[in-house]
C-alpha positions, 0 to 999 in steps of 0.5 A: 721413323722419319729420321731414318727415311732420309739418306741425304747427299753422299757428300755434305761439306758442312757435315764432313768438316764437323766429322773431321774434328774427330780426327784431329786428336789422332791426326798423326796416326791418320797422316801415318796411315795415309802415307802407308796407303800411298806407299801401297799404291806405288807398289801396286803400280810398280809390280806390273812394270817389274814384270815387264822388265823381267820378261823383256830384259832378262827372260828374252835375253836368257839372263838367269842371274838378272832374272833371279835378282828381279825375282828377289826384288819382287818378293822383297817388295811383296813383303814390304807391301804386306808390312805396309798393309798390316800397319795401315789396317791396324792404324786405321782400325785402331783410330776408328775405334778410338773415334767411336769411343769418343763419339759414344762418350760425347753422345752419352754425356749429352743425353745425361744433360738433357731434361726429362721433357726431351725424353717425353718426346723421344722413344728410347729405342731411337736413342739407342739406335743413335748411340749404337748403330749410327756411331758404328756407321761412322766408325766404318767411315773413319776406319775403311772409307775416309782415308783409304779412298785416297789410295784408290784414287791414287792407284787409278790415276797411277795405273792410267798414267802407266798404261798410257805411257806404255802404249797410248793406243792400247791404253785407250782400248783398255779404258774403253770398258770404263763407261760400261762400268760407270753405268753398272756402278750407278745402277748398283749405287741406286739399288744399294741406297734404297736397300740401305734406307729400308734397312735403317728404317727396319733397324729403328723399328726393331730397336723400338719394338724390342725396348717397349715389349721387353720392358712391358713383357709382364703385361704381354704375358698377362694379357696373352699377347705373345702370339700377336707380339710375335706376329708383329715382330715377325712382320718388322723383322721380315722388313729387315730381311727383305731389305737386306736380301735386296742389297745382297741381290745388288752385290750379287750382280755388281761384282760379277758384272765388274769381273766380266767387264774386266775380263772383256778388257783383258780379252781386248788387250790380248786381241789388240795388244797381241797383234801389236806384239806380232808386228813388233810395235809392242813388247811381250813384257808390255803386253803382260804388264797391260793385263796385270794393270787391267786387273788392278785397275778394276779393283779400286773401282769396286772398292770406291763404289762400296765406299760411296755407299759408306760415305752416303750412310755416314752422312745420314748417320752424322746428320742424325747424330749431330741433330741429337748433339745440337739439341739444346738442354732446356734446363742448364746451369745459369752463368755465374751460378750461385753455389752457397758454401753451406748446405741448404736450410730448407726454406721453400717458397713459390711466388705466383708460379705458372707452368705448362708442359706445352704452350699455354696448357697451364698445369700450375696457375698462379701457385704461391705457398711457403714452407719453413725450414724443418716443416713437413708439408703435404700436397693433396688433390685429385689426379691431375691437380699438379701435385707431382709437377710441383716437385718436378719444377722444384728440383728444376727437371722443368723450368717454369714460365712465370713466377719464382721458386725460392730456396733459402730466399734464392731463386732456384733458376740462379742456383747451381744445379748440382747444389740444388738437386743435392739438397733434395732426396726424392722417393717415388712410388715407382722406384728405379733400381740399377743392375748392381748390388743392394749397396750400389743402389743405395750409394748410387756412386756417392762417397758414402761409407759402407757403415753409413749405408748399413745404418741407413738400411737398418733405420728403414727396417731393411736390415732383417731382409738384408740379413736373410740374403746370402751376400747381404749388402753385396746381394746382386740386383738385376735390371730394375730390381724385378726380383725384389717385391714392390715393398722391398724396392720401396724400403731400398729407396728410403735407405737410399734417401736416408744414406744421402742425408738430404736437407729436403725430403720429397715423398711422392706417393712413396708408401702407396705401393706397400702393404699396411704392415710394411707401412707401419714398419717404415712410418717411424723410420720416415718420422726419424728421417723427417726430423730436422728436415724440410719434408714435402709429401704427396700421398693418398693415405691419411696415415702419411699426411695427418701429422704434417705441419701443413697440408696444401690442397690443390685443385685444377692447378691452383692452391685452394686451401692451406691448413692442418688436418683438423683445420681443413676438416673443420672448413668442410671444403675441398679437403673435407670432400677428399677425406670423405671420398678417399681417406676416411676408410684408409685411416690406419690405427697405430698402437699407442696413438 
């Protein structure tokens, strides 16, 4: 939670210049809002002066028509102020919402471009905090702080000039409480700053805890950890409560303190100004104007103290957001990326490939092999041998440190990413489904016809299950597809792969989670899916790999053996030992074989 600890400076010109760029598309609206705010400020300064004129020129002279006229002007200006306030509030809030929309879209687009290595290091809860909470803080800056603070400054300067012009001695008496307000504001700012920092930390903890525990709720319930999880969440939630309560305490004393000091200023005005009225050196109307100005003078001070905290919070949030946006994607499209006009043939070659996730802790060491177009190849080995890593670098989820990976003779590092990944369909052991429908999870937004989706479902024997659903392909799928069995999710993944018609198929433990009967159902569908396609299969079940054209045996990140099932058994090497330990008892007899 170190990112949440640091609030930084209340104003950072570097960050502010970057934040201003989000205002540029809406600069006309911002200028309009600023003009309205300045007009409001002028009216705020004008109202006490109008009161002075009404008392000194019309009430004192018993001029009823003149008083009526000034009252009409006063009401007219009030209506005008209402119009100005309504328009500027709508303009600023609308602009803030648009900027918030733009920022969220930018952050989400950037997140989609980051490679899996970024998500290996960053908790999902923290990223959600960036996209939701930090952007909300910046919305508050744009809609209520950055522009309207100019109105507060203008109002303070205007009132200061007005009271000094009316009577400079009484003006100085009125301003005598300002140092006390400045001290109270600084104490308040420090307290709220500390409270806000702790609230930020607590929110980040809550987001991370909820994301982790809701996702893993089945494990929590299976091991009867509800009470422990509840107690832990109670402690985190209490941190948030206490931090907010400390902020409430600060607000509870600060606003009454400012109100008290403003009342002291009014008392001084009445005492000192009243004496001047009695001596004739100050008019009664000017005294009333001073009282009204004092009330209006302290309101912007309260607003500015709160805007200071908004500004400080926004600087911290922008620092975190820009740090995320400045995180470079480690896997990017190269300049002048190759995008062949035809679909891939499916020839794959690894040439002396070395790869490590961190530093030089090599997961793959000098790996070389070749897969011909249309060939089916199985990759086997003990856990940690580098099997799944091989497929991850093939689709450029990670970039290799040494060597070359070729697709149809072209270096994958020079290929267009959309072309490269569009040449593959990957079926994993842990199938991820999105909330939507059965059809949308097969199509995944691609322009695939419903007929093709339906045909793919039939080919993998998902049809009988779909026909048993009230809505068929339109049947709703909840988040992660938790209402479906593991086997049903697996069949859906096969339908997804078949519907996209890839040239290269990767099956990563794709049948390890299905029962034998379901496996038998989909084996012929897999064989049809593999026809005319290059296939790379990572599996533990002999029934999945024994018909492959070639089997690559990996051990401790190196390729140790290559051959057919029978050839490798005859060698009595690593594959033979794996067969004896893991595969022999799992062999499935297929009727008709």
